[in-house]
N, CA, C and O atoms as a printed pandas DataFrame, in Angstrom:
     atom_number atom_name residue_name chain_id  residue_number  x_coord  y_coord  z_coord
0              1         N          UNK        A               1   13.416   15.500  -87.368
1              2        CA          UNK        A               1   14.705   16.134  -87.182
2              3         C          UNK        A               1   15.720   15.031  -86.849
3              4         O          UNK        A               1   15.417   14.119  -86.079
4              5         N          UNK        A               2   16.892   15.114  -87.417
5              6        CA          UNK        A               2   17.943   14.127  -87.165
6              7         C          UNK        A               2   18.509   14.303  -85.759
7              8         O          UNK        A               2   18.366   15.362  -85.148
8              9         N          UNK        A               3   19.151   13.250  -85.256
9             10        CA          UNK        A               3   19.776   13.328  -83.931
10            11         C          UNK        A               3   20.845   14.418  -83.903
11            12         O          UNK        A               3   20.991   15.117  -82.900
12            13         N          UNK        A               4   21.600   14.567  -85.007
13            14        CA          UNK        A               4   22.628   15.615  -85.053
14            15         C          UNK        A               4   21.998   17.000  -84.918
15            16         O          UNK        A               4   22.507   17.845  -84.181
16            17         N          UNK        A               5   20.892   17.235  -85.627
17            18        CA          UNK        A               5   20.217   18.534  -85.577
18            19         C          UNK        A               5   19.600   18.770  -84.193
19            20         O          UNK        A               5   19.668   19.878  -83.660
20            21         N          UNK        A               6   18.995   17.719  -83.612
21            22        CA          UNK        A               6   18.416   17.843  -82.270
22            23         C          UNK        A               6   19.477   18.267  -81.253
23            24         O          UNK        A               6   19.270   19.179  -80.453
24            25         N          UNK        A               7   20.612   17.581  -81.308
25            26        CA          UNK        A               7   21.671   17.861  -80.335
26            27         C          UNK        A               7   22.305   19.219  -80.587
27            28         O          UNK        A               7   22.625   19.934  -79.637
28            29         N          UNK        A               8   22.491   19.586  -81.841
29            30        CA          UNK        A               8   23.041   20.918  -82.138
30            31         C          UNK        A               8   22.130   22.008  -81.580
31            32         O          UNK        A               8   22.617   22.987  -81.015
32            33         N          UNK        A               9   20.821   21.854  -81.729
33            34        CA          UNK        A               9   19.872   22.832  -81.202
34            35         C          UNK        A               9   19.908   22.838  -79.665
35            36         O          UNK        A               9   19.840   23.898  -79.044
36            37         N          UNK        A              10   20.014   21.664  -79.066
37            38        CA          UNK        A              10   20.099   21.541  -77.611
38            39         C          UNK        A              10   21.347   22.252  -77.073
39            40         O          UNK        A              10   21.264   23.015  -76.111
40            41         N          UNK        A              11   22.499   21.998  -77.698
41            42        CA          UNK        A              11   23.750   22.617  -77.250
42            43         C          UNK        A              11   23.699   24.133  -77.444
43            44         O          UNK        A              11   24.156   24.880  -76.578
44            45         N          UNK        A              12   23.150   24.596  -78.568
45            46        CA          UNK        A              12   23.029   26.046  -78.816
46            47         C          UNK        A              12   22.151   26.701  -77.750
47            48         O          UNK        A              12   22.476   27.783  -77.261
48            49         N          UNK        A              13   21.046   26.057  -77.388
49            50        CA          UNK        A              13   20.168   26.604  -76.345
50            51         C          UNK        A              13   20.880   26.607  -74.991
51            52         O          UNK        A              13   20.700   27.522  -74.188
52            53         N          UNK        A              14   21.685   25.582  -74.749
53            54        CA          UNK        A              14   22.449   25.511  -73.497
54            55         C          UNK        A              14   23.461   26.661  -73.427
55            56         O          UNK        A              14   23.606   27.300  -72.385
56            57         N          UNK        A              15   24.155   26.919  -74.529
57            58        CA          UNK        A              15   25.104   28.046  -74.571
58            59         C          UNK        A              15   24.370   29.362  -74.361
59            60         O          UNK        A              15   24.876   30.245  -73.668
60            61         N          UNK        A              16   23.184   29.510  -74.948
61            62        CA          UNK        A              16   22.388   30.730  -74.757
62            63         C          UNK        A              16   22.034   30.929  -73.287
63            64         O          UNK        A              16   22.056   32.054  -72.787
64            65         N          UNK        A              17   21.707   29.832  -72.593
65            66        CA          UNK        A              17   21.376   29.935  -71.166
66            67         C          UNK        A              17   22.591   30.416  -70.371
67            68         O          UNK        A              17   22.452   31.225  -69.454
68            69         N          UNK        A              18   23.794   29.915  -70.726
69            70        CA          UNK        A              18   25.010   30.401  -70.057
70            71         C          UNK        A              18   25.223   31.883  -70.368
71            72         O          UNK        A              18   25.650   32.642  -69.498
72            73         N          UNK        A              19   24.930   32.297  -71.599
73            74        CA          UNK        A              19   25.102   33.706  -71.983
74            75         C          UNK        A              19   24.227   34.640  -71.161
75            76         O          UNK        A              19   24.644   35.746  -70.817
76            77         N          UNK        A              20   23.030   34.202  -70.851
77            78        CA          UNK        A              20   22.109   35.063  -70.106
78            79         C          UNK        A              20   22.226   34.864  -68.597
79            80         O          UNK        A              20   21.607   35.588  -67.817
80            81         N          UNK        A              21   23.032   33.868  -68.192
81            82        CA          UNK        A              21   23.166   33.591  -66.761
82            83         C          UNK        A              21   21.899   33.000  -66.160
83            84         O          UNK        A              21   21.653   33.136  -64.962
84            85         N          UNK        A              22   21.092   32.342  -66.997
85            86        CA          UNK        A              22   19.820   31.765  -66.565
86            87         C          UNK        A              22   20.074   30.440  -65.841
87            88         O          UNK        A              22   20.101   29.377  -66.461
88            89         N          UNK        A              23   20.259   30.521  -64.531
89            90        CA          UNK        A              23   20.613   29.352  -63.730
90            91         C          UNK        A              23   19.565   28.255  -63.863
91            92         O          UNK        A              23   19.919   27.080  -63.959
92            93         N          UNK        A              24   18.277   28.614  -63.871
93            94        CA          UNK        A              24   17.226   27.602  -63.981
94            95         C          UNK        A              24   17.298   26.864  -65.313
95            96         O          UNK        A              24   17.163   25.641  -65.350
96            97         N          UNK        A              25   17.510   27.594  -66.407
97            98        CA          UNK        A              25   17.599   26.959  -67.726
98            99         C          UNK        A              25   18.840   26.075  -67.833
99           100         O          UNK        A              25   18.792   25.006  -68.441
100          101         N          UNK        A              26   19.936   26.514  -67.250
101          102        CA          UNK        A              26   21.159   25.706  -67.255
102          103         C          UNK        A              26   20.906   24.433  -66.458
103          104         O          UNK        A              26   21.233   23.339  -66.916
104          105         N          UNK        A              27   20.326   24.569  -65.269
105          106        CA          UNK        A              27   20.085   23.422  -64.398
106          107         C          UNK        A              27   19.088   22.442  -65.003
107          108         O          UNK        A              27   19.209   21.234  -64.801
108          109         N          UNK        A              28   18.100   22.953  -65.746
109          110        CA          UNK        A              28   17.067   22.094  -66.323
110          111         C          UNK        A              28   17.628   21.010  -67.235
111          112         O          UNK        A              28   17.020   19.948  -67.370
112          113         N          UNK        A              29   18.772   21.257  -67.862
113          114        CA          UNK        A              29   19.321   20.269  -68.806
114          115         C          UNK        A              29   20.491   19.493  -68.225
115          116         O          UNK        A              29   21.096   18.667  -68.908
116          117         N          UNK        A              30   20.806   19.756  -66.979
117          118        CA          UNK        A              30   21.869   19.013  -66.307
118          119         C          UNK        A              30   21.202   17.906  -65.505
119          120         O          UNK        A              30   20.600   18.162  -64.462
120          121         N          UNK        A              31   21.313   16.679  -65.993
121          122        CA          UNK        A              31   20.677   15.568  -65.314
122          123         C          UNK        A              31   21.279   15.327  -63.942
123          124         O          UNK        A              31   22.448   15.630  -63.702
124          125         N          UNK        A              32   20.474   14.781  -63.045
125          126        CA          UNK        A              32   20.953   14.396  -61.718
126          127         C          UNK        A              32   20.796   12.898  -61.565
127          128         O          UNK        A              32   19.756   12.366  -61.954
128          129         N          UNK        A              33   21.761   12.196  -61.025
129          130        CA          UNK        A              33   23.053   12.729  -60.615
130          131         C          UNK        A              33   23.877   13.144  -61.831
131          132         O          UNK        A              33   23.702   12.603  -62.923
132          133         N          UNK        A              34   24.761   14.091  -61.637
133          134        CA          UNK        A              34   25.605   14.650  -62.684
134          135         C          UNK        A              34   27.058   14.385  -62.328
135          136         O          UNK        A              34   27.478   14.592  -61.189
136          137         N          UNK        A              35   27.823   13.925  -63.313
137          138        CA          UNK        A              35   29.249   13.765  -63.094
138          139         C          UNK        A              35   29.969   14.844  -63.871
139          140         O          UNK        A              35   29.760   14.996  -65.075
140          141         N          UNK        A              36   30.817   15.595  -63.184
141          142        CA          UNK        A              36   31.634   16.642  -63.792
142          143         C          UNK        A              36   33.066   16.145  -63.812
143          144         O          UNK        A              36   33.690   15.982  -62.763
144          145         N          UNK        A              37   33.585   15.905  -65.001
145          146        CA          UNK        A              37   34.939   15.379  -65.135
146          147         C          UNK        A              37   35.904   16.520  -65.409
147          148         O          UNK        A              37   35.700   17.316  -66.326
148          149         N          UNK        A              38   36.951   16.592  -64.609
149          150        CA          UNK        A              38   38.008   17.588  -64.781
150          151         C          UNK        A              38   39.331   16.845  -64.843
151          152         O          UNK        A              38   39.409   15.666  -64.499
152          153         N          UNK        A              39   40.357   17.536  -65.278
153          154        CA          UNK        A              39   41.664   16.897  -65.373
154          155         C          UNK        A              39   42.209   16.503  -64.001
155          156         O          UNK        A              39   43.034   15.595  -63.901
156          157         N          UNK        A              40   41.751   17.182  -62.941
157          158        CA          UNK        A              40   42.244   16.871  -61.595
158          159         C          UNK        A              40   41.301   15.965  -60.808
159          160         O          UNK        A              40   41.509   15.749  -59.614
160          161         N          UNK        A              41   40.271   15.435  -61.458
161          162        CA          UNK        A              41   39.352   14.515  -60.793
162          163         C          UNK        A              41   37.913   14.795  -61.165
163          164         O          UNK        A              41   37.620   15.741  -61.895
164          165         N          UNK        A              42   37.023   13.972  -60.661
165          166        CA          UNK        A              42   35.601   14.096  -60.974
166          167         C          UNK        A              42   34.807   14.494  -59.741
167          168         O          UNK        A              42   35.180   14.182  -58.610
168          169         N          UNK        A              43   33.710   15.184  -59.983
169          170        CA          UNK        A              43   32.786   15.592  -58.933
170          171         C          UNK        A              43   31.416   15.033  -59.277
171          172         O          UNK        A              43   30.999   15.075  -60.435
172          173         N          UNK        A              44   30.722   14.515  -58.289
173          174        CA          UNK        A              44   29.362   14.036  -58.486
174          175         C          UNK        A              44   28.403   14.997  -57.796
175          176         O          UNK        A              44   28.571   15.336  -56.625
176          177         N          UNK        A              45   27.407   15.423  -58.540
177          178        CA          UNK        A              45   26.387   16.322  -58.002
178          179         C          UNK        A              45   25.088   15.531  -57.949
179          180         O          UNK        A              45   24.651   14.953  -58.944
180          181         N          UNK        A              46   24.478   15.519  -56.761
181          182        CA          UNK        A              46   23.293   14.686  -56.581
182          183         C          UNK        A              46   22.025   15.459  -56.251
183          184         O          UNK        A              46   20.929   14.905  -56.340
184          185         N          UNK        A              47   22.150   16.737  -55.868
185          186        CA          UNK        A              47   20.956   17.495  -55.479
186          187         C          UNK        A              47   20.852   18.783  -56.291
187          188         O          UNK        A              47   21.836   19.274  -56.846
188          189         N          UNK        A              48   19.644   19.308  -56.343
189          190        CA          UNK        A              48   19.425   20.588  -57.021
190          191         C          UNK        A              48   20.266   21.694  -56.382
191          192         O          UNK        A              48   20.808   22.548  -57.084
192          193         N          UNK        A              49   20.373   21.679  -55.069
193          194        CA          UNK        A              49   21.129   22.713  -54.360
194          195         C          UNK        A              49   22.614   22.672  -54.744
195          196         O          UNK        A              49   23.233   23.712  -54.966
196          197         N          UNK        A              50   23.179   21.457  -54.818
197          198        CA          UNK        A              50   24.579   21.315  -55.232
198          199         C          UNK        A              50   24.768   21.802  -56.665
199          200         O          UNK        A              50   25.770   22.442  -56.983
200          201         N          UNK        A              51   23.801   21.497  -57.524
201          202        CA          UNK        A              51   23.895   21.904  -58.929
202          203         C          UNK        A              51   23.833   23.420  -59.063
203          204         O          UNK        A              51   24.635   24.006  -59.790
204          205         N          UNK        A              52   22.904   24.058  -58.380
205          206        CA          UNK        A              52   22.785   25.516  -58.447
206          207         C          UNK        A              52   24.053   26.173  -57.897
207          208         O          UNK        A              52   24.528   27.160  -58.458
208          209         N          UNK        A              53   24.598   25.643  -56.818
209          210        CA          UNK        A              53   25.838   26.199  -56.261
210          211         C          UNK        A              53   26.980   26.070  -57.265
211          212         O          UNK        A              53   27.781   26.994  -57.409
212          213         N          UNK        A              54   27.065   24.933  -57.962
213          214        CA          UNK        A              54   28.122   24.740  -58.963
214          215         C          UNK        A              54   27.949   25.715  -60.129
215          216         O          UNK        A              54   28.926   26.307  -60.588
216          217         N          UNK        A              55   26.722   25.886  -60.609
217          218        CA          UNK        A              55   26.462   26.817  -61.709
218          219         C          UNK        A              55   26.823   28.239  -61.287
219          220         O          UNK        A              55   27.498   28.954  -62.028
220          221         N          UNK        A              56   26.377   28.650  -60.100
221          222        CA          UNK        A              56   26.700   29.995  -59.599
222          223         C          UNK        A              56   28.216   30.206  -59.517
223          224         O          UNK        A              56   28.724   31.261  -59.896
224          225         N          UNK        A              57   28.929   29.192  -59.018
225          226        CA          UNK        A              57   30.394   29.308  -58.906
226          227         C          UNK        A              57   31.047   29.409  -60.279
227          228         O          UNK        A              57   31.997   30.171  -60.461
228          229         N          UNK        A              58   30.545   28.646  -61.242
229          230        CA          UNK        A              58   31.120   28.695  -62.600
230          231         C          UNK        A              58   30.851   30.049  -63.240
231          232         O          UNK        A              58   31.742   30.628  -63.862
232          233         N          UNK        A              59   29.632   30.560  -63.096
233          234        CA          UNK        A              59   29.324   31.887  -63.631
234          235         C          UNK        A              59   30.211   32.948  -62.986
235          236         O          UNK        A              59   30.687   33.854  -63.670
236          237         N          UNK        A              60   30.437   32.845  -61.682
237          238        CA          UNK        A              60   31.305   33.803  -60.979
238          239         C          UNK        A              60   32.736   33.694  -61.482
239          240         O          UNK        A              60   33.409   34.710  -61.657
240          241         N          UNK        A              61   33.211   32.469  -61.716
241          242        CA          UNK        A              61   34.568   32.292  -62.237
242          243         C          UNK        A              61   34.691   32.927  -63.614
243          244         O          UNK        A              61   35.648   33.653  -63.883
244          245         N          UNK        A              62   33.733   32.659  -64.481
245          246        CA          UNK        A              62   33.769   33.258  -65.818
246          247         C          UNK        A              62   33.748   34.781  -65.720
247          248         O          UNK        A              62   34.492   35.460  -66.426
248          249         N          UNK        A              63   32.897   35.317  -64.845
249          250        CA          UNK        A              63   32.815   36.766  -64.673
250          251         C          UNK        A              63   34.161   37.330  -64.208
251          252         O          UNK        A              63   34.579   38.396  -64.659
252          253         N          UNK        A              64   34.829   36.618  -63.315
253          254        CA          UNK        A              64   36.118   37.097  -62.807
254          255         C          UNK        A              64   37.193   37.128  -63.892
255          256         O          UNK        A              64   38.188   37.839  -63.754
256          257         N          UNK        A              65   37.003   36.377  -64.950
257          258        CA          UNK        A              65   37.949   36.356  -66.071
258          259         C          UNK        A              65   37.477   37.236  -67.237
259          260         O          UNK        A              65   38.109   37.269  -68.292
260          261         N          UNK        A              66   36.360   37.948  -67.036
261          262        CA          UNK        A              66   35.876   38.862  -68.062
262          263         C          UNK        A              66   35.076   38.213  -69.182
263          264         O          UNK        A              66   34.929   38.799  -70.255
264          265         N          UNK        A              67   34.562   37.021  -68.949
265          266        CA          UNK        A              67   33.763   36.349  -69.979
266          267         C          UNK        A              67   32.444   37.091  -70.151
267          268         O          UNK        A              67   31.696   37.296  -69.195
268          269         N          UNK        A              68   32.175   37.488  -71.392
269          270        CA          UNK        A              68   30.943   38.193  -71.724
270          271         C          UNK        A              68   30.063   37.402  -72.685
271          272         O          UNK        A              68   28.895   37.740  -72.882
272          273         N          UNK        A              69   30.616   36.359  -73.277
273          274        CA          UNK        A              69   29.841   35.585  -74.228
274          275         C          UNK        A              69   30.373   34.172  -74.380
275          276         O          UNK        A              69   31.555   33.902  -74.164
276          277         N          UNK        A              70   29.472   33.278  -74.758
277          278        CA          UNK        A              70   29.785   31.864  -74.916
278          279         C          UNK        A              70   29.189   31.387  -76.234
279          280         O          UNK        A              70   28.033   31.676  -76.545
280          281         N          UNK        A              71   29.985   30.659  -77.000
281          282        CA          UNK        A              71   29.441   29.971  -78.170
282          283         C          UNK        A              71   29.836   28.505  -78.072
283          284         O          UNK        A              71   30.858   28.159  -77.479
284          285         N          UNK        A              72   29.024   27.668  -78.651
285          286        CA          UNK        A              72   29.289   26.231  -78.647
286          287         C          UNK        A              72   28.872   25.671  -79.999
287          288         O          UNK        A              72   27.743   25.869  -80.447
288          289         N          UNK        A              73   29.797   24.971  -80.639
289          290        CA          UNK        A              73   29.532   24.377  -81.945
290          291         C          UNK        A              73   29.787   22.882  -81.845
291          292         O          UNK        A              73   30.882   22.448  -81.488
292          293         N          UNK        A              74   28.759   22.101  -82.165
293          294        CA          UNK        A              74   28.889   20.651  -82.124
294          295         C          UNK        A              74   29.758   20.203  -83.290
295          296         O          UNK        A              74   29.503   20.545  -84.445
296          297         N          UNK        A              75   30.784   19.434  -82.965
297          298        CA          UNK        A              75   31.707   18.912  -83.963
298          299         C          UNK        A              75   31.347   17.489  -84.368
299          300         O          UNK        A              75   31.465   17.125  -85.539
300          301         N          UNK        A              76   30.907   16.681  -83.402
301          302        CA          UNK        A              76   30.645   15.272  -83.682
302          303         C          UNK        A              76   29.583   14.736  -82.729
303          304         O          UNK        A              76   29.588   15.045  -81.538
304          305         N          UNK        A              77   28.675   13.931  -83.270
305          306        CA          UNK        A              77   27.672   13.235  -82.462
306          307         C          UNK        A              77   27.835   11.738  -82.717
307          308         O          UNK        A              77   27.757   11.270  -83.853
308          309         N          UNK        A              78   28.061   11.013  -81.643
309          310        CA          UNK        A              78   28.177    9.560  -81.732
310          311         C          UNK        A              78   26.997    8.947  -80.977
311          312         O          UNK        A              78   26.992    8.937  -79.746
312          313         N          UNK        A              79   25.990    8.432  -81.707
313          314        CA          UNK        A              79   24.850    7.810  -81.029
314          315         C          UNK        A              79   25.302    6.612  -80.190
315          316         O          UNK        A              79   26.170    5.843  -80.602
316          317         N          UNK        A              80   24.708    6.470  -79.023
317          318        CA          UNK        A              80   24.977    5.369  -78.111
318          319         C          UNK        A              80   23.667    4.624  -77.852
319          320         O          UNK        A              80   22.594    5.158  -78.130
320          321         N          UNK        A              81   23.737    3.407  -77.328
321          322        CA          UNK        A              81   22.497    2.682  -77.002
322          323         C          UNK        A              81   21.658    3.425  -75.972
323          324         O          UNK        A              81   22.143    4.322  -75.283
324          325         N          UNK        A              82   20.404    3.038  -75.882
325          326        CA          UNK        A              82   19.488    3.551  -74.860
326          327         C          UNK        A              82   19.264    5.054  -74.950
327          328         O          UNK        A              82   19.244    5.748  -73.933
328          329         N          UNK        A              83   19.095    5.555  -76.175
329          330        CA          UNK        A              83   18.780    6.978  -76.391
330          331         C          UNK        A              83   19.811    7.912  -75.767
331          332         O          UNK        A              83   19.468    8.899  -75.116
332          333         N          UNK        A              84   21.074    7.581  -75.980
333          334        CA          UNK        A              84   22.161    8.404  -75.468
334          335         C          UNK        A              84   23.094    8.767  -76.617
335          336         O          UNK        A              84   23.001    8.199  -77.705
336          337         N          UNK        A              85   23.989    9.712  -76.371
337          338        CA          UNK        A              85   24.961   10.125  -77.389
338          339         C          UNK        A              85   26.191   10.695  -76.706
339          340         O          UNK        A              85   26.113   11.293  -75.633
340          341         N          UNK        A              86   27.309   10.497  -77.346
341          342        CA          UNK        A              86   28.562   11.148  -76.931
342          343         C          UNK        A              86   28.755   12.301  -77.907
343          344         O          UNK        A              86   28.735   12.107  -79.123
344          345         N          UNK        A              87   28.941   13.494  -77.370
345          346        CA          UNK        A              87   28.948   14.701  -78.191
346          347         C          UNK        A              87   30.249   15.465  -77.978
347          348         O          UNK        A              87   30.634   15.762  -76.847
348          349         N          UNK        A              88   30.917   15.776  -79.081
349          350        CA          UNK        A              88   32.120   16.598  -79.048
350          351         C          UNK        A              88   31.721   18.012  -79.454
351          352         O          UNK        A              88   31.191   18.231  -80.544
352          353         N          UNK        A              89   31.981   18.961  -78.568
353          354        CA          UNK        A              89   31.568   20.343  -78.791
354          355         C          UNK        A              89   32.764   21.270  -78.590
355          356         O          UNK        A              89   33.537   21.108  -77.646
356          357         N          UNK        A              90   32.902   22.233  -79.479
357          358        CA          UNK        A              90   33.935   23.257  -79.361
358          359         C          UNK        A              90   33.309   24.497  -78.728
359          360         O          UNK        A              90   32.400   25.109  -79.288
360          361         N          UNK        A              91   33.818   24.855  -77.541
361          362        CA          UNK        A              91   33.321   26.005  -76.786
362          363         C          UNK        A              91   34.296   27.161  -76.932
363          364         O          UNK        A              91   35.507   26.969  -77.039
364          365         N          UNK        A              92   33.743   28.359  -76.932
365          366        CA          UNK        A              92   34.551   29.576  -77.040
366          367         C          UNK        A              92   33.995   30.599  -76.061
367          368         O          UNK        A              92   32.816   30.950  -76.121
368          369         N          UNK        A              93   34.842   31.071  -75.167
369          370        CA          UNK        A              93   34.472   32.099  -74.198
370          371         C          UNK        A              93   35.140   33.390  -74.622
371          372         O          UNK        A              93   36.352   33.420  -74.837
372          373         N          UNK        A              94   34.362   34.463  -74.746
373          374        CA          UNK        A              94   34.889   35.723  -75.271
374          375         C          UNK        A              94   34.642   36.868  -74.309
375          376         O          UNK        A              94   33.772   36.805  -73.440
376          377         N          UNK        A              95   35.458   37.949  -74.494
377          378        CA          UNK        A              95   35.266   39.159  -73.700
378          379         C          UNK        A              95   34.262   40.072  -74.409
379          380         O          UNK        A              95   33.662   39.681  -75.410
380          381         N          UNK        A              96   34.086   41.274  -73.892
381          382        CA          UNK        A              96   33.098   42.213  -74.436
382          383         C          UNK        A              96   33.397   42.616  -75.877
383          384         O          UNK        A              96   32.485   42.983  -76.618
384          385         N          UNK        A              97   34.668   42.550  -76.282
385          386        CA          UNK        A              97   35.055   42.904  -77.646
386          387         C          UNK        A              97   35.026   41.710  -78.593
387          388         O          UNK        A              97   35.367   41.841  -79.768
388          389         N          UNK        A              98   34.621   40.550  -78.089
389          390        CA          UNK        A              98   34.574   39.348  -78.913
390          391         C          UNK        A              98   35.896   38.610  -79.010
391          392         O          UNK        A              98   36.019   37.647  -79.766
392          393         N          UNK        A              99   36.896   39.060  -78.240
393          394        CA          UNK        A              99   38.198   38.402  -78.230
394          395         C          UNK        A              99   38.107   37.111  -77.420
395          396         O          UNK        A              99   37.571   37.096  -76.312
396          397         N          UNK        A             100   38.639   36.030  -77.989
397          398        CA          UNK        A             100   38.598   34.738  -77.304
398          399         C          UNK        A             100   39.459   34.768  -76.051
399          400         O          UNK        A             100   40.650   35.074  -76.113
400          401         N          UNK        A             101   38.850   34.449  -74.915
401          402        CA          UNK        A             101   39.571   34.321  -73.656
402          403         C          UNK        A             101   39.989   32.876  -73.435
403          404         O          UNK        A             101   41.014   32.596  -72.813
404          405         N          UNK        A             102   39.178   31.967  -73.956
405          406        CA          UNK        A             102   39.461   30.549  -73.827
406          407         C          UNK        A             102   38.652   29.787  -74.863
407          408         O          UNK        A             102   37.494   30.107  -75.134
408          409         N          UNK        A             103   39.275   28.794  -75.423
409          410        CA          UNK        A             103   38.558   27.831  -76.251
410          411         C          UNK        A             103   38.894   26.449  -75.719
411          412         O          UNK        A             103   40.020   26.198  -75.291
412          413         N          UNK        A             104   37.931   25.567  -75.746
413          414        CA          UNK        A             104   38.172   24.199  -75.300
414          415         C          UNK        A             104   37.173   23.262  -75.964
415          416         O          UNK        A             104   36.106   23.677  -76.416
416          417         N          UNK        A             105   37.542   22.013  -76.009
417          418        CA          UNK        A             105   36.679   20.977  -76.553
418          419         C          UNK        A             105   36.146   20.146  -75.401
419          420         O          UNK        A             105   36.898   19.729  -74.520
420          421         N          UNK        A             106   34.848   19.910  -75.415
421          422        CA          UNK        A             106   34.210   19.066  -74.407
422          423         C          UNK        A             106   33.658   17.825  -75.096
423          424         O          UNK        A             106   33.110   17.898  -76.195
424          425         N          UNK        A             107   33.811   16.697  -74.437
425          426        CA          UNK        A             107   33.203   15.456  -74.913
426          427         C          UNK        A             107   32.243   15.023  -73.816
427          428         O          UNK        A             107   32.661   14.494  -72.785
428          429         N          UNK        A             108   30.955   15.250  -74.044
429          430        CA          UNK        A             108   29.928   15.024  -73.037
430          431         C          UNK        A             108   29.057   13.832  -73.413
431          432         O          UNK        A             108   28.932   13.482  -74.587
432          433         N          UNK        A             109   28.464   13.220  -72.406
433          434        CA          UNK        A             109   27.486   12.166  -72.630
434          435         C          UNK        A             109   26.117   12.748  -72.324
435          436         O          UNK        A             109   25.876   13.301  -71.251
436          437         N          UNK        A             110   25.230   12.608  -73.299
437          438        CA          UNK        A             110   23.860   13.102  -73.179
438          439         C          UNK        A             110   22.901   11.924  -73.220
439          440         O          UNK        A             110   23.227   10.869  -73.764
440          441         N          UNK        A             111   21.726   12.102  -72.649
441          442        CA          UNK        A             111   20.679   11.089  -72.713
442          443         C          UNK        A             111   19.378   11.789  -73.089
443          444         O          UNK        A             111   19.146   12.940  -72.719
444          445         N          UNK        A             112   18.527   11.069  -73.837
445          446        CA          UNK        A             112   17.255   11.625  -74.265
446          447         C          UNK        A             112   16.105   10.904  -73.581
447          448         O          UNK        A             112   16.070    9.675  -73.521
448          449         N          UNK        A             113   15.171   11.685  -73.070
449          450        CA          UNK        A             113   13.937   11.150  -72.502
450          451         C          UNK        A             113   12.807   11.700  -73.358
451          452         O          UNK        A             113   12.357   12.829  -73.164
452          453         N          UNK        A             114   12.352   10.886  -74.309
453          454        CA          UNK        A             114   11.304   11.302  -75.255
454          455         C          UNK        A             114   11.669   12.577  -76.008
455          456         O          UNK        A             114   10.830   13.459  -76.191
456          457         N          UNK        A             115   12.921   12.669  -76.441
457          458        CA          UNK        A             115   13.369   13.794  -77.244
458          459         C          UNK        A             115   13.901   14.971  -76.454
459          460         O          UNK        A             115   14.410   15.925  -77.042
460          461         N          UNK        A             116   13.793   14.925  -75.125
461          462        CA          UNK        A             116   14.343   15.982  -74.279
462          463         C          UNK        A             116   15.728   15.550  -73.815
463          464         O          UNK        A             116   15.862   14.632  -73.005
464          465         N          UNK        A             117   16.750   16.215  -74.331
465          466        CA          UNK        A             117   18.128   15.849  -74.019
466          467         C          UNK        A             117   18.568   16.450  -72.696
467          468         O          UNK        A             117   18.104   17.520  -72.300
468          469         N          UNK        A             118   19.469   15.749  -72.014
469          470        CA          UNK        A             118   20.098   16.283  -70.809
470          471         C          UNK        A             118   21.502   15.722  -70.702
471          472         O          UNK        A             118   21.812   14.665  -71.250
472          473         N          UNK        A             119   22.341   16.450  -69.987
473          474        CA          UNK        A             119   23.713   16.018  -69.738
474          475         C          UNK        A             119   23.716   14.966  -68.630
475          476         O          UNK        A             119   22.951   15.059  -67.671
476          477         N          UNK        A             120   24.581   13.972  -68.772
477          478        CA          UNK        A             120   24.797   12.973  -67.738
478          479         C          UNK        A             120   26.229   13.093  -67.232
479          480         O          UNK        A             120   26.483   13.061  -66.028
480          481         N          UNK        A             121   27.152   13.230  -68.169
481          482        CA          UNK        A             121   28.558   13.442  -67.839
482          483         C          UNK        A             121   29.002   14.707  -68.561
483          484         O          UNK        A             121   28.848   14.818  -69.777
484          485         N          UNK        A             122   29.545   15.650  -67.822
485          486        CA          UNK        A             122   30.020   16.904  -68.386
486          487         C          UNK        A             122   31.540   16.936  -68.272
487          488         O          UNK        A             122   32.091   16.837  -67.177
488          489         N          UNK        A             123   32.204   17.074  -69.404
489          490        CA          UNK        A             123   33.662   17.077  -69.467
490          491         C          UNK        A             123   34.168   18.515  -69.388
491          492         O          UNK        A             123   33.948   19.310  -70.301
492          493         N          UNK        A             124   34.843   18.839  -68.295
493          494        CA          UNK        A             124   35.375   20.181  -68.102
494          495         C          UNK        A             124   36.896   20.215  -68.151
495          496         O          UNK        A             124   37.513   21.212  -67.777
496          497         N          UNK        A             125   37.495   19.131  -68.610
497          498        CA          UNK        A             125   38.966   19.032  -68.584
498          499         C          UNK        A             125   39.635   20.158  -69.359
499          500         O          UNK        A             125   40.704   20.621  -68.961
500          501         N          UNK        A             126   39.040   20.605  -70.444
501          502        CA          UNK        A             126   39.642   21.671  -71.231
502          503         C          UNK        A             126   39.530   23.042  -70.604
503          504         O          UNK        A             126   40.156   23.995  -71.068
504          505         N          UNK        A             127   38.739   23.148  -69.557
505          506        CA          UNK        A             127   38.474   24.437  -68.928
506          507         C          UNK        A             127   38.944   24.458  -67.477
507          508         O          UNK        A             127   38.407   25.211  -66.664
508          509         N          UNK        A             128   39.920   23.655  -67.153
509          510        CA          UNK        A             128   40.358   23.611  -65.781
510          511         C          UNK        A             128   41.165   24.857  -65.408
511          512         O          UNK        A             128   41.476   25.682  -66.267
512          513         N          UNK        A             129   41.493   24.985  -64.151
513          514        CA          UNK        A             129   42.149   26.188  -63.648
514          515         C          UNK        A             129   43.455   26.502  -64.382
515          516         O          UNK        A             129   43.784   27.672  -64.578
516          517         N          UNK        A             130   44.194   25.481  -64.784
517          518        CA          UNK        A             130   45.465   25.716  -65.477
518          519         C          UNK        A             130   45.261   26.435  -66.807
519          520         O          UNK        A             130   46.142   27.166  -67.261
520          521         N          UNK        A             131   44.108   26.232  -67.430
521          522        CA          UNK        A             131   43.853   26.870  -68.727
522          523         C          UNK        A             131   43.687   28.385  -68.594
523          524         O          UNK        A             131   43.936   29.118  -69.552
524          525         N          UNK        A             132   43.273   28.858  -67.424
525          526        CA          UNK        A             132   43.107   30.298  -67.208
526          527         C          UNK        A             132   44.437   30.982  -66.934
527          528         O          UNK        A             132   44.553   32.197  -67.090
528          529         N          UNK        A             133   45.452   30.204  -66.523
529          530        CA          UNK        A             133   46.744   30.791  -66.145
530          531         C          UNK        A             133   47.474   31.371  -67.346
531          532         O          UNK        A             133   48.575   31.902  -67.202
């Protein structure tokens, strides 16, 4: 399987985990330490407890805005040294009727450990609080 296909499958599975609210599956692919980049600054997550709290808070935020579904389509994969890649993904958050509540582009850094991909840097700049306003 090509690196593009591997990453597309990884991102699709990650979006599915967000759709089902499966905190364990979401956390499993978020490497630690994890850097979350936002337009107003970056957050570093170093423990499982911090990661689960962040996931729970994000799911609650999405729920408060009526998000019922998530899709993610990989637009570009740029291989990097040391089994890493920079990935541009188009995310779409929809309500129960399939109406887009928010769309944003994320540029994330992923790393592979024997073919198992995980996030190292997660770009949330397109999904910051101002985008919900």
